[in-house]
VEXDREN-870778 format. One line per field, with one value per residue (C-alpha): residue in three letters; x, y, z; residue number from 1. Coordinates in steps of 0.5 Angstrom, whole numbers, plus 2048, in hexadecimal, padded with zeros to 3 digits. Layout:
<atoms>
residuo = ala / ...
u = X / ...
v = Y / ...
w = Z / ...
num = NUM / ...
</atoms>
This chain:
<atoms>
residuo = met / ala / asp / lys / lys / ile / tyr / arg / tyr / pro / tyr / thr / met / leu / ser / gln / gln / thr / asp / tyr / leu / gln / ile / asp / ile / val / gly / tyr / thr / pro / ile / arg / asp / thr / ser / ser / thr / ser / thr / val / asn / lys / phe / ile / ala / pro / phe / ala / asn / ala / glu / glu / ala / val / lys / thr / ile / asp / thr / lys / ser / leu / ala / gly / arg / val / gly / asn / arg / lys / asn / ser / asn / lys / glu / ser / lys / gly / thr / ile / leu / leu / pro / ile / pro / ser / asn / ile / ser / asp / thr / asn / ala / val / asp / tyr / gln / ser / ser / ser / leu / asn / ser / ile / ala / gly / ala / ala / val / gly / gly / val / met / asp / ala / met / gly / thr / gly / arg / asp / tyr / ile / asn / glu / asp / gly / lys / val / gln / leu / val / lys / gly / leu / thr / ser / thr / phe / asn / thr / leu / gln / ser / ala / ala / ser / ser / val / asn / gln / ala / val / gly / gly / gly / glu / gln / val / lys / gly / phe / ile / thr / arg / phe / leu / ala / ser / lys / ala / val / gly / leu / ala / gly / ile / asn / ile / thr / pro / asn / gln / ile / leu / ala / arg / ser / thr / gly / glu / ile / met / asn / pro / asn / met / glu / leu / leu / phe / asn / gly / pro / ser / leu / arg / ser / phe / arg / phe / gln / phe / lys / leu / thr / pro / arg / gly / lys / thr / glu / ala / asp / glu / val / lys / asp / ile / ile / arg / thr / phe / lys / glu / his / met / ala / pro / lys / val / ser / asn / ala / gly / thr / phe / leu / lys / thr / pro / asp / val / phe / glu / leu / arg / tyr / arg / lys / gly / thr / ala / ala / his / pro / phe / leu / his / arg / phe / lys / gln / cys / phe / leu / lys / glu / val / asn / val / asn / tyr / thr / gly / glu / gly / thr / tyr / ala / thr / tyr / asp / asp / gly / ser / pro / val / ser / met / ile / met / asp / leu / ser / phe / gln / glu / ile / glu / pro / ile / tyr / asp / thr / asp / tyr / asn / glu / lys / gly / tyr / ser / gly / pro / tyr / ala / pro / gly / gln / asp / pro / leu / thr / pro / gly / thr / gly / gly / val / gly / tyr
u = 800 / 806 / 808 / 801 / 7FE / 7F7 / 7F1 / 7EA / 7E4 / 7E1 / 7E7 / 7E5 / 7E7 / 7E4 / 7E2 / 7E0 / 7DA / 7DA / 7D9 / 7DD / 7E0 / 7E8 / 7EB / 7F2 / 7F7 / 7FC / 800 / 7FE / 802 / 801 / 7FE / 805 / 807 / 801 / 803 / 808 / 80A / 810 / 80B / 806 / 80C / 80F / 808 / 807 / 80F / 810 / 812 / 817 / 812 / 80C / 80F / 812 / 80B / 807 / 80D / 80D / 805 / 803 / 7FB / 7FB / 800 / 7FC / 7F5 / 7F8 / 7F8 / 7F0 / 7ED / 7F3 / 7F2 / 7EF / 7F0 / 7F7 / 7FB / 801 / 803 / 7FE / 800 / 7FA / 7F4 / 7EE / 7E8 / 7E1 / 7DA / 7D6 / 7D2 / 7CA / 7CA / 7CE / 7CC / 7D0 / 7CD / 7D1 / 7D0 / 7D1 / 7D1 / 7CD / 7CB / 7C6 / 7C9 / 7C5 / 7C7 / 7C2 / 7C2 / 7C6 / 7CB / 7CC / 7CC / 7D1 / 7D6 / 7D6 / 7D8 / 7DE / 7E0 / 7E0 / 7E3 / 7E9 / 7EA / 7EB / 7F3 / 7F5 / 7F4 / 7F9 / 7FF / 800 / 803 / 80A / 809 / 809 / 804 / 7FE / 7FB / 7F6 / 7F3 / 7F2 / 7EF / 7EB / 7E8 / 7E7 / 7E3 / 7DE / 7DE / 7DC / 7D6 / 7D4 / 7D3 / 7CF / 7CB / 7C9 / 7C8 / 7C4 / 7C0 / 7C0 / 7BD / 7B7 / 7B9 / 7BB / 7B5 / 7B7 / 7BE / 7BC / 7B7 / 7BC / 7C1 / 7BC / 7BB / 7C2 / 7C5 / 7BE / 7C0 / 7C7 / 7C5 / 7BF / 7C5 / 7C9 / 7C3 / 7C3 / 7BD / 7BF / 7BB / 7BD / 7BB / 7B8 / 7B3 / 7B2 / 7B0 / 7AB / 7A8 / 7A7 / 7A5 / 7A4 / 7A9 / 7B0 / 7B6 / 7B6 / 7BC / 7BD / 7BF / 7C2 / 7C6 / 7CD / 7D2 / 7D6 / 7DB / 7DB / 7DA / 7DD / 7DA / 7DA / 7D8 / 7D6 / 7D6 / 7D4 / 7D7 / 7D4 / 7DA / 7D8 / 7DF / 7DD / 7E4 / 7EB / 7EE / 7E8 / 7E8 / 7EF / 7EE / 7E9 / 7ED / 7F3 / 7EE / 7EC / 7F3 / 7F5 / 7EF / 7F1 / 7F9 / 7F8 / 7F3 / 7F7 / 7FC / 803 / 808 / 80F / 816 / 816 / 80F / 80E / 80A / 804 / 804 / 7FD / 7FB / 7FA / 7F5 / 7F0 / 7EE / 7E7 / 7E4 / 7DE / 7E1 / 7DE / 7E2 / 7E9 / 7E6 / 7E3 / 7DB / 7D7 / 7D2 / 7D3 / 7D7 / 7DE / 7E2 / 7E8 / 7EE / 7EA / 7EC / 7E9 / 7E7 / 7E4 / 7E4 / 7DF / 7DE / 7D9 / 7DB / 7D5 / 7D1 / 7CB / 7CA / 7CD / 7D5 / 7D7 / 7DD / 7E1 / 7E6 / 7EC / 7E8 / 7E6 / 7DF / 7DA / 7D6 / 7D9 / 7D6 / 7DC / 7DA / 7DF / 7DE / 7E1 / 7E2 / 7E5 / 7EB / 7EA / 7E3 / 7DF / 7E0 / 7DD / 7E4 / 7E4 / 7DF / 7E3 / 7E6 / 7E1 / 7E3 / 7E9 / 7EB / 7F0 / 7F6 / 7F4 / 7F2 / 7F9 / 7FC / 7F6 / 7F8 / 7F4 / 7F1 / 7F0 / 7E9 / 7E4 / 7DD / 7DC / 7D6 / 7D3 / 7D9 / 7DA
v = 800 / 805 / 805 / 806 / 80D / 80B / 808 / 807 / 803 / 800 / 7FD / 7FF / 803 / 80A / 80D / 814 / 813 / 811 / 815 / 815 / 818 / 819 / 81A / 81C / 81C / 821 / 824 / 829 / 830 / 835 / 83C / 840 / 83C / 83C / 844 / 846 / 84C / 84C / 851 / 84C / 848 / 84E / 84F / 849 / 848 / 84B / 852 / 855 / 85A / 85E / 863 / 85E / 85A / 861 / 862 / 85C / 85A / 85C / 85B / 85A / 854 / 851 / 852 / 84E / 847 / 848 / 842 / 83E / 837 / 835 / 82E / 82E / 82A / 828 / 820 / 81D / 817 / 813 / 814 / 810 / 810 / 80E / 80E / 814 / 812 / 812 / 818 / 81E / 825 / 82C / 831 / 838 / 83C / 843 / 845 / 84B / 84D / 852 / 859 / 85E / 865 / 86A / 871 / 873 / 86E / 870 / 878 / 876 / 872 / 876 / 87C / 878 / 876 / 87D / 87F / 87A / 87C / 883 / 881 / 883 / 88A / 889 / 889 / 88F / 88E / 88F / 889 / 88E / 88C / 891 / 88F / 895 / 894 / 88D / 88D / 893 / 88E / 889 / 88D / 88F / 888 / 886 / 88B / 88A / 883 / 885 / 889 / 883 / 87E / 883 / 883 / 87C / 87B / 880 / 886 / 888 / 884 / 87E / 87E / 87F / 879 / 875 / 876 / 874 / 86D / 86C / 86D / 869 / 863 / 863 / 864 / 85E / 85A / 85B / 856 / 851 / 854 / 854 / 859 / 85F / 866 / 863 / 85F / 864 / 868 / 863 / 862 / 869 / 86C / 866 / 868 / 866 / 869 / 869 / 863 / 865 / 85D / 85B / 855 / 856 / 852 / 84E / 849 / 844 / 83D / 836 / 832 / 82A / 824 / 81C / 817 / 810 / 80A / 802 / 7FF / 7F8 / 7F4 / 7EF / 7EB / 7EB / 7F1 / 7F6 / 7F4 / 7F5 / 7FC / 7FD / 7FC / 800 / 806 / 806 / 805 / 80B / 810 / 80E / 80E / 815 / 818 / 817 / 81C / 81B / 81A / 81E / 81A / 81C / 81B / 821 / 825 / 822 / 825 / 826 / 820 / 820 / 824 / 821 / 824 / 823 / 823 / 820 / 81E / 81C / 817 / 81B / 822 / 826 / 825 / 82A / 82B / 829 / 82D / 82E / 82D / 831 / 82D / 829 / 825 / 81E / 81E / 817 / 811 / 80C / 805 / 800 / 7F9 / 7F5 / 7F9 / 7F4 / 7F4 / 7EE / 7EC / 7E8 / 7E7 / 7E4 / 7DE / 7E3 / 7E7 / 7ED / 7EF / 7EF / 7F5 / 7FC / 802 / 808 / 810 / 815 / 81C / 822 / 829 / 82F / 832 / 839 / 83D / 83E / 846 / 849 / 84A / 842 / 842 / 847 / 840 / 83D / 836 / 831 / 82B / 828 / 824 / 81E / 823 / 823 / 82A / 82D / 832 / 833 / 83B / 839 / 83B / 835 / 832 / 835 / 832 / 835 / 837 / 836
w = 800 / 801 / 7FA / 7F7 / 7F7 / 7F3 / 7F7 / 7F4 / 7F6 / 7F2 / 7EF / 7E8 / 7E2 / 7E2 / 7DC / 7D9 / 7DB / 7E2 / 7E8 / 7EE / 7F4 / 7F3 / 7FB / 7FB / 801 / 801 / 807 / 80B / 80A / 810 / 80D / 80E / 808 / 804 / 801 / 7FD / 801 / 806 / 80A / 80D / 80F / 813 / 815 / 818 / 81B / 822 / 822 / 827 / 829 / 827 / 823 / 81E / 81D / 81B / 817 / 813 / 813 / 80B / 80B / 804 / 804 / 80A / 806 / 801 / 805 / 805 / 800 / 7FF / 802 / 7FC / 7F8 / 7F5 / 7F0 / 7F4 / 7F5 / 7F9 / 7FE / 7FC / 7F8 / 7F9 / 7F4 / 7F7 / 7F4 / 7F5 / 7FB / 7FB / 7FF / 7FD / 800 / 801 / 806 / 805 / 80C / 80F / 817 / 819 / 81F / 822 / 825 / 829 / 82B / 82D / 82C / 833 / 831 / 82A / 82C / 832 / 82D / 828 / 82C / 830 / 829 / 827 / 82D / 82C / 825 / 827 / 829 / 822 / 825 / 82A / 824 / 81F / 818 / 81B / 820 / 826 / 82C / 82C / 833 / 834 / 82D / 82E / 835 / 832 / 82D / 831 / 836 / 830 / 82E / 834 / 835 / 82E / 830 / 837 / 833 / 82E / 834 / 837 / 831 / 82F / 836 / 835 / 839 / 840 / 843 / 83F / 841 / 849 / 848 / 844 / 849 / 84F / 84C / 84A / 852 / 854 / 850 / 853 / 85A / 85A / 856 / 85D / 860 / 85A / 857 / 84F / 84C / 846 / 845 / 83F / 843 / 848 / 843 / 840 / 847 / 848 / 842 / 83D / 838 / 837 / 833 / 82B / 82B / 823 / 822 / 81C / 81A / 819 / 815 / 81A / 816 / 811 / 812 / 810 / 80C / 80E / 80A / 80C / 806 / 807 / 803 / 803 / 801 / 7FF / 7FC / 7F6 / 7F8 / 7FB / 7F7 / 7F7 / 7FF / 7FF / 7FC / 801 / 807 / 804 / 803 / 80A / 80C / 809 / 80B / 813 / 812 / 80E / 813 / 819 / 81D / 81B / 821 / 820 / 820 / 827 / 82A / 82D / 827 / 823 / 81C / 818 / 814 / 80D / 808 / 804 / 7FE / 7FB / 7F4 / 7F0 / 7EA / 7E3 / 7DF / 7DF / 7E1 / 7E5 / 7E6 / 7E3 / 7E8 / 7EF / 7F4 / 7F6 / 7FC / 7FF / 803 / 808 / 80F / 810 / 817 / 818 / 815 / 817 / 814 / 815 / 813 / 813 / 80E / 80E / 815 / 815 / 816 / 80F / 80C / 806 / 808 / 809 / 80E / 80A / 80C / 806 / 808 / 80B / 80C / 80C / 80F / 80D / 810 / 80D / 80F / 80B / 80E / 80B / 80A / 803 / 800 / 7FB / 7F8 / 7F7 / 7F1 / 7ED / 7EA / 7E5 / 7E6 / 7E8 / 7E4 / 7EA / 7EA / 7E5 / 7DF / 7DB / 7DB / 7DE / 7E3 / 7EA / 7E8 / 7E1 / 7DF / 7DE / 7E0 / 7E6 / 7E8 / 7EE / 7F2 / 7F9
num = 1 / 2 / 3 / 4 / 5 / 6 / 7 / 8 / 9 / 10 / 11 / 12 / 13 / 14 / 15 / 16 / 17 / 18 / 19 / 20 / 21 / 22 / 23 / 24 / 25 / 26 / 27 / 28 / 29 / 30 / 31 / 32 / 33 / 34 / 35 / 36 / 37 / 38 / 39 / 40 / 41 / 42 / 43 / 44 / 45 / 46 / 47 / 48 / 49 / 50 / 51 / 52 / 53 / 54 / 55 / 56 / 57 / 58 / 59 / 60 / 61 / 62 / 63 / 64 / 65 / 66 / 67 / 68 / 69 / 70 / 71 / 72 / 73 / 74 / 75 / 76 / 77 / 78 / 79 / 80 / 81 / 82 / 83 / 84 / 85 / 86 / 87 / 88 / 89 / 90 / 91 / 92 / 93 / 94 / 95 / 96 / 97 / 98 / 99 / 100 / 101 / 102 / 103 / 104 / 105 / 106 / 107 / 108 / 109 / 110 / 111 / 112 / 113 / 114 / 115 / 116 / 117 / 118 / 119 / 120 / 121 / 122 / 123 / 124 / 125 / 126 / 127 / 128 / 129 / 130 / 131 / 132 / 133 / 134 / 135 / 136 / 137 / 138 / 139 / 140 / 141 / 142 / 143 / 144 / 145 / 146 / 147 / 148 / 149 / 150 / 151 / 152 / 153 / 154 / 155 / 156 / 157 / 158 / 159 / 160 / 161 / 162 / 163 / 164 / 165 / 166 / 167 / 168 / 169 / 170 / 171 / 172 / 173 / 174 / 175 / 176 / 177 / 178 / 179 / 180 / 181 / 182 / 183 / 184 / 185 / 186 / 187 / 188 / 189 / 190 / 191 / 192 / 193 / 194 / 195 / 196 / 197 / 198 / 199 / 200 / 201 / 202 / 203 / 204 / 205 / 206 / 207 / 208 / 209 / 210 / 211 / 212 / 213 / 214 / 215 / 216 / 217 / 218 / 219 / 220 / 221 / 222 / 223 / 224 / 225 / 226 / 227 / 228 / 229 / 230 / 231 / 232 / 233 / 234 / 235 / 236 / 237 / 238 / 239 / 240 / 241 / 242 / 243 / 244 / 245 / 246 / 247 / 248 / 249 / 250 / 251 / 252 / 253 / 254 / 255 / 256 / 257 / 258 / 259 / 260 / 261 / 262 / 263 / 264 / 265 / 266 / 267 / 268 / 269 / 270 / 271 / 272 / 273 / 274 / 275 / 276 / 277 / 278 / 279 / 280 / 281 / 282 / 283 / 284 / 285 / 286 / 287 / 288 / 289 / 290 / 291 / 292 / 293 / 294 / 295 / 296 / 297 / 298 / 299 / 300 / 301 / 302 / 303 / 304 / 305 / 306 / 307 / 308 / 309 / 310 / 311 / 312 / 313 / 314 / 315 / 316 / 317 / 318 / 319 / 320 / 321 / 322 / 323 / 324 / 325 / 326 / 327 / 328 / 329 / 330 / 331 / 332 / 333 / 334 / 335 / 336 / 337 / 338 / 339 / 340 / 341 / 342
</atoms>
């Protein structure tokens, strides 16, 4: 098995019309090595001091790291060809989170930000400190902020009412009573402050894929092939032990592709590089223990759970197609049949 690089189930020749799932195994490359710029390497490397770090950071170069966890054309450690499972799907998700900011808090935050921004007034064009000018600007900004908060609450009487409710909630909190100023307002007047709730973007999500394969060897050759496929998945998903045994290295990466013959599938979705998180094999696929004369189970069910290393970005849809390493002369960024994209 050590010298063999391509495994397949079923053990038959693939034709130009055959649809199948191709899984290539490649070594993991840390994010600092996936960029061609030396700036990224300097950024991640240890710095002597904070000043050196600030001088080294190049936001344009760092931005180039986004979206680079695509399937590659580099030589694989092994390739496994499997039939497309009966139940395949993809789910693209983005994380959003609701956020509330009432008018009082909004006015206060705006005032504080404006006050902090007046720091630029402390220094003139010659680089000399102008303390009086800066303090005057800050004082005027804070006065304006106080006026904004007063207006947001609804005037002087409303300010007093708000302060009263706030102090009351803090006072009863000392006795273990949990009540907010908004709850006091609702109980006393039947009103609450408008939370100005809005759904805000909170970050991307990583996609997961789970496949199930029914493996029913039809002879010794196919049984040996199935055994090698299972062992290959288990071996390359396992953490790597360093020479001294002190550290563990990241397992290998799995690159998945839907194929039609030697080309990319013209419709189905594409994958980014994945880690294999789980391999589950049921050696009694028919619910009963049964083997051939050599001990090979007559039926097995293999479940594979993959998760992509990197989220999907809008820039990933700029490429119209990808032909993969088994299309001679094709570059991974060469336009082709892109299907539905990622």
